C-alpha positions, -999 to 999 in steps of 0.1 A, spaced: 74 -138 -74 53 -125 -45 60 -144 -13 54 -138 24 92 -141 28 96 -108 10 80 -90 39 96 -89 73 75 -79 103 90 -51 123 78 -34 155 45 -16 153 59 16 167 76 22 133 41 29 119 48 64 130 72 70 102 46 62 75 15 77 60 -12 64 37 0 60 1 -26 36 -15 -59 19 -9 -61 -18 -15 -86 -12 -42 -60 8 -62 -44 -26 -70 -76 -45 -78 -96 -46 -110 -122 -19 -114 -154 -28 -95 -137 -55 -74 -156 -51 -41 -128 -68 -21 -111 -34 -21 -136 -22 5 -139 -55 25 -120 -47 57 -127 -80 74 -115 -100 44 -83 -79 42 -76 -82 79 -83 -120 80 -59 -125 51 -32 -105 69 -37 -125 101 -36 -158 82 -4 -149 64 15 -129 91 -2 -136 124 -20 -111 146 -8 -75 149 -14 -49 175 -44 -27 166 -47 -47 133 -18 -27 119 10 -47 103 43 -30 98 68 -46 74 101 -41 59 101 -51 22 133 -72 19 140 -62 -17 139 -25 -12 141 -19 26 109 2 23 86 2 53 51 -9 42 21 -8 65 -12 -26 60 -42 -15 80 -78 -4 77 -86 33 78 -120 50 75 -115 48 38 -110 10 39 -80 -13 36 -49 7 30 -11 6 26 12 32 40 49 40 36 75 68 35 106 54 50 135 29 43 153 8 68 187 -5 58 184 -34 83 155 -53 98 144 -45 133 132 -77 150 96 -78 163 111 -84 198 134 -54 196 141 -35 228 133 2 231 170 9 228 172 -12 195 142 6 182 157 40 190 189 29 173 170 19 142 151 52 142 184 70 142 193 53 109 160 54 92 157 72 59 125 91 59 115 95 23 81 111 22 62 121 -9 77 133 -41 64 165 -57 49 159 -91 30 179 -116 -7 169 -118 -17 151 -150 -34 170 -177 -72 169 -174 -90 140 -190 -103 147 -225 -140 153 -219 -151 144 -254 -183 128 -240 -207 146 -218 -220 123 -191 -256 131 -199 -254 115 -234 -227 89 -228 -233 52 -231 -224 29 -203 -194 17 -222 -182 53 -227 -187 61 -190 -168 30 -180 -139 39 -203 -138 74 -188 -139 61 -153 -111 36 -160 -90 64 -176 -95 86 -146 -86 56 -123 -54 50 -143 -44 86 -141 -50 88 -104 -29 56 -98 -1 70 -120 -1 102 -99 -1 83 -66 27 61 -79 48 91 -90 43 107 -56 52 76 -35 88 68 -27 106 51 -56 97 14 -56 69 17 -30 40 11 -55 56 -22 -66 62 -33 -30 26 -24 -20 12 -41 -51 31 -72 -43 16 -73 -8 -19 -65 -22 -18 -94 -46 -3 -117 -21 -34 -112 1 -55 -125 -28 -36 -156 -35 -50 -189 -21 -15 -205 -21 3 -175 -4 3 -190 30 
């Protein structure tokens, strides 16, 4: 079950070993406007995990060791990743401790995957009903998510999704 205890805060400097993997909206139902609401996203992070420098939270997911970042980019609320830490680095770590952790970090990066086959365009958009357009849009959204999931480090999509849904829960704090 998703819990704030599954995410350990680590020093913000470790954001440098990550890159954007998903938008918050990737984990929300289609049309959910919260996926673009930066202030709501940031307030939920602050209420669950406290303030963070530059409103960028850097976590180590306890179950996987994956580094997960949560922040707002020009494209909206986002999650980044691309590294694994075998052990937690305390928020109060010294520069020497951080350097030591960086010497043992596993930088994973993106996996190379084949792009999905094109969507079957049985319906031209000019003569499509709103239901058909919605179905095509949802199919495209699912394909995009699957491709992002396949490119991300193994287990990252699940860890980011856990954090994304944790931010929506009223009882998470």
